[in-house]
Structure formats: structure tokens, C-alpha cells
C-alpha positions in Angstrom: 0.0 0.0 0.0 3.1 2.3 -0.1 2.9 2.6 -3.8 0.9 5.5 -5.3 -2.5 4.2 -6.3 -5.2 6.8 -6.8 -7.9 4.7 -5.2 -7.9 2.1 -2.4 -8.5 -1.4 -3.7 -11.6 -3.2 -2.4 -9.5 -5.8 -0.5 -7.6 -2.9 1.2 -10.9 -1.2 2.2 -12.2 -4.5 3.6 -9.0 -5.0 5.6 -8.9 -1.5 6.9 -12.6 -1.4 7.9 -11.8 -4.5 10.0 -8.5 -3.0 11.5 -9.8 0.5 12.1 -12.7 2.5 13.5 -13.3 4.1 10.0 -15.9 3.1 7.4 -15.1 2.8 3.7 -16.2 6.3 2.8 -14.0 7.8 5.5 -11.1 5.6 4.4 -11.4 6.8 0.8 -11.4 10.5 2.0 -8.4 9.9 4.2 -6.6 8.1 1.4 -7.2 11.0 -1.0 -5.9 13.5 1.6 -2.9 11.3 2.4 -1.9 11.1 -1.3 -2.5 14.9 -1.7 -0.1 15.6 1.2 2.3 12.7 0.4 2.2 12.1 -3.4 4.8 9.4 -3.1 2.4 7.4 -0.8 5.2 7.5 1.9 5.5 10.0 4.7 9.1 10.6 5.8 10.2 11.4 9.3 11.1 14.9 8.3 7.7 15.5 6.8 6.1 14.1 9.9 8.2 16.5 12.1 7.2 19.4 9.9 3.5 18.7 10.5 4.2 18.8 14.3 6.0 22.1 13.9 2.9 23.6 12.4 0.9 22.8 15.5 3.6 23.7 18.0 5.3 26.7 16.6 6.5 28.1 20.0 8.3 24.9 21.1 10.5 22.3 19.7 8.4 19.3 18.7 11.2 17.4 16.8 12.0 14.9 19.5 8.4 14.1 20.4 7.4 13.9 16.7 10.3 11.5 16.0 9.2 9.2 18.9 5.6 9.2 17.6 6.8 8.7 14.0 8.5 5.5 15.0 5.2 4.3 16.6 3.3 5.0 13.4 6.1 3.3 11.3 5.1 -0.1 12.5 7.3 -2.0 9.9 10.3 0.2 10.7 11.1 0.9 7.0 11.8 4.6 7.6 8.4 5.9 6.4 4.7 5.8 7.1 2.5 4.3 4.5 -1.2 4.8 4.4 -2.1 1.6 6.2 0.3 2.5 9.1 -1.0 6.0 9.2 -4.7 5.2 9.2 -4.3 2.3 11.7 -2.4 4.5 14.2 -4.8 7.4 13.6 -7.8 5.1 14.3 -6.4 4.2 17.7 -5.3 7.7 18.7 -8.5 9.5 17.4 -11.3 6.9 17.8 -9.9 4.1 19.8 -11.3 3.0 23.2 -9.6 4.2 26.3 -8.0 0.7 26.6 -6.6 0.9 23.0 -5.3 4.4 23.7 -3.7 3.3 26.9 -2.0 0.4 25.2 -0.8 2.6 22.4 0.5 5.2 25.0 2.2 2.5 27.0 4.0 1.2 23.9 5.1 4.8 23.1 6.7 5.1 26.6 8.2 1.5 26.6 11.1 2.4 24.2 13.0 -0.8 24.6 9.8 -3.0 24.2 10.5 -5.0 27.3 7.0 -4.7 28.7 7.9 -2.1 31.3 8.2 1.7 31.4 11.3 2.9 33.4 11.8 6.3 34.8 14.4 7.0 32.1 12.0 6.0 29.3 9.2 8.1 30.8 11.5 11.0 31.3 12.5 10.9 27.6 8.9 11.2 26.5 7.9 13.7 29.2 11.0 15.8 28.4 10.1 15.8 24.7 6.5 16.9 25.5 7.8 19.8 27.7 10.1 20.9 24.8 7.3 20.6 22.4 4.8 22.8 24.4 7.6 25.3 25.2 6.2 28.3 27.2 2.6 27.7 26.0 1.8 25.7 29.2 2.4 26.7 32.7 3.0 23.6 34.9 2.3 23.4 38.6 5.4 23.8 40.8 5.4 20.1 41.6 5.5 19.3 37.9 7.5 22.2 36.5 10.3 19.9 35.2 10.1 16.6 33.4 11.9 14.9 36.3 9.4 16.2 38.9 6.5 15.1 36.7 8.0 11.6 36.2 8.7 11.3 39.9 5.1 12.3 40.7 3.7 9.8 38.1 5.8 7.0 39.6 4.8 7.8 43.1 1.1 7.4 42.0 1.4 4.5 39.6 4.3 2.2 40.7 2.2 0.1 43.0 4.8 -2.5 43.7 7.6 0.1 43.9 10.0 -1.8 41.7 11.0 1.3 39.7 9.2 0.4 36.6 5.6 0.4 35.4 3.9 -2.7 34.0 1.0 -2.2 31.6 -1.4 -3.0 34.4 0.1 -0.4 36.7 0.1 2.1 33.9 -3.6 1.5 33.0 -4.7 1.5 36.7 -2.8 4.7 37.4 -4.1 6.4 34.2 -7.6 5.4 35.1 -7.3 7.2 38.4 -5.9 10.3 36.8 -8.6 12.4 35.2 -6.0 14.5 33.3 -4.7 11.4 31.5 -8.2 10.2 30.6 -9.1 13.7 29.4 -5.9 13.8 27.3 -6.6 10.4 25.8 -10.2 11.4 25.0 -9.3 14.8 23.5 -9.7 13.8 19.8 -12.8 11.6 20.2 -15.4 12.5 17.6 -13.3 15.2 15.9 -12.4 13.1 12.9 
């Protein structure tokens, strides 16, 4: 599906309606838009970062965009094809809270060992702080990435082993209304 084809094939539509929360008409519209923005049928990391820069002009979104890019690029070939794009978009925009939590957990779990360490979380949180720049004023107990990560681990690391399992992450997120609100931000927009 990375090759430029002007219309999705029926078998692709069938597969994507099963894999995503989009219907065939929406998939056709998204595909046309994807090809308009990415005529090669392939979104590079630089192009992806440029999109983030449009939405976060007062900060530096490059590190966060790169981390998210690698989540979208599920086959690790250095680019995002339409199937990868629409599958990730489906989860992040229309997925259930459970799907979004699982996706978020995988974003934080950089080494894919099934746990989030403080170092991994600090990399993501630090990238978010750089991205939002001075646009957001954080409370004093969260005004640095390290303080935010320490606070999260105090709340979520139930067994106090210095890492978060998927269960701990989901339980902790479920108790934090700001996380649920952030995960639900795009519901119904697309």
C-alpha cells in the first residue's frame, strides 16, 4: 500500500474497515488526503516532524514527533505508508480508552521489554515539555520533566519496583482524570 495508487482497492478497504474505526467512505477520504499531502504514498520522518512544527510553533516538537513517527512506522522501514497512518490514527483518534492506553504504553516503553522505566518516561515527558515550550504553565510540583515523572511513579508504581507494567500504567491512568481527558481529546473530531 506504499505505492501510489489513486484509489484504495476493495480488498484494502475490507482489511482497513476491520482493522480501524473508519468506514469505507472515510477511508477513501483519508486516502485521497494522504496522497495529496504525500504524493509518493510515503510520509518521511522529516515531513512528519514538519507537521508537528505547524501545531507547536512556540516549542521544539522534533524529539516528540520523532518518537511518535516510530510508533506509526510499524514496519520500521523509515516511512509511514497509508495503512500504518490510518491504523495509528484510528487508535489515537477513535480508539477505546483501553486501546489508547495500550498505544501510549508502547510509546513510553522504548525498549519494548514490557515495562516503562523512569528513564524512558523522562525521555517522553521531556520531549513533551520541549514541544509545548512556554505555552503551558505547569504546577510547581511538575515544572520539570523529572518532577513530573517522579510524581507519576509515586502514583502508579504500585509494587515500587522502579518500573511500570501495563497493568500499573492502566490502573494509574484510570485514576488520573487529566490522563483520561488527554486520551479522549480527539474523540469524535475526525
